[in-house]
N, C-alpha and C positions, 0 to 999 in steps of 0.2 A: 096522798094515798100510797103505801107500801102493798108489795104485790113480794111472795115468798117460795119460791119452786121446792119442792123435794118427790123423790121418787124414782130419779133416775138411777142408772146402775148396768151394770153388764150380766147381758145375758147374749145366745148361741141365736146364730140366724135361725129364725123360724118360732122363733121366743117371744112373749109380750109382757109390756111394764104400761105401768099409770102414772102419769106425774103428775103431782098437782098443785095447782096453784089457790095461795090462801090470800086474803086480800085484808086490809086492815081497816076499813072501814065500809058501811054496809052501801052506801053510794054505788058503791062495785055491783051490786046485783042489777044496775040498771045502763052498767056499762057494756060497750063492745068488748071484749077480751077477746087477743091472738094469741097464739103459738108460734111461735119462731123460732128458726136452726142455726147451727154458725159448725161448719166442720173448719178443723183445720184449713189456715190456707185459704179458704173459700168465702163470698159475701154471706151476708143474712140472708134466709133465705123465707117467706111463708109456707108456713104450712095447714093450722087452720084455724077458722074465729067461729066466734058467736055471739049474736047481738044479744041486747036485753030481753027481746021478746022471743028469744030464743032459737030464731033462724042461723044455720050454721052454713060455712064456707071451707070447702078446703083445695089444699094445691092437689095437682094432675099426682102428682109424684106417689101422695097418699091418701089417695081418694080409692076407697073401699079396704083400709086396713087401719086410719085411725078414726076415732071417732072422738067428739069433742062434748063434752056437756055440763052441764054446771050446777050446782047442790047453793041456789039463794041463802036455806038457811044458814050453811054454815060460810059463805061468802069464798064460796070455792070452788075452781072450776078445772075439772081432769080431761086428759088428756087419754086415752087409751089407744095401743100403743099394741095390732098385732101384727101377724107372718113379719116382724122384723125385719130388716136386711141391713148387711153393713157400712151397705150406702146412708143408713139411717143416724149413723154416729155422728154426733155435732152435743152441742153443748143448747137445750134448749131452752128458751125465754118465753117467759109469759110479759103480755103488756095489755093496761089497760086505756080505752081512749076519755077524752072527758067529755068530750061530745057524741053526739053520731054521727056515725060513718058510712060515709054513701057507698052503697054495693059494689060499686065502679073500685072503689080507695080501701076495703079491708085488707088486701093481699102489702097493702104500700105499710113499710114501716115507719115512715114519716107520719100518720095518721094516727098513731099510740105516743101518748100524753107518759103513760110511768112504767119502768122494766123492772122486772127482778133481777134476781142477781143470778137466774140459769141453773140447769143443773144440768150435770154430765148423764150422756147415754151414748155407753158402745155396744157394737151389737158385730160380735165374733163368728168371723166364716167357719 
């Protein structure tokens, strides 16, 4: 499975972006997909995830501002990011799991087997 992110960019604080993650395989539609981010000098952290059934999970830092969704016909997952803050600046990665991920593990990067190359999101103050 290959994952390709796009849709990052530069935006002012309070603005919106919608990165997307396109997969090479239809099996992607049944796999849990997560979005993680990594800011310079910091560890990679969980942002959001969506299960094969459509259930969604969010980190507290993005809850209420970010929405994850998937379009199975296009093998694509989206991350709608609203009310962006400078602290959201990071490289955003999508990741796919090869198996069902227990709810307690959806925020763990080790639960995911396939990773995209990342897309830069920069929020100016």
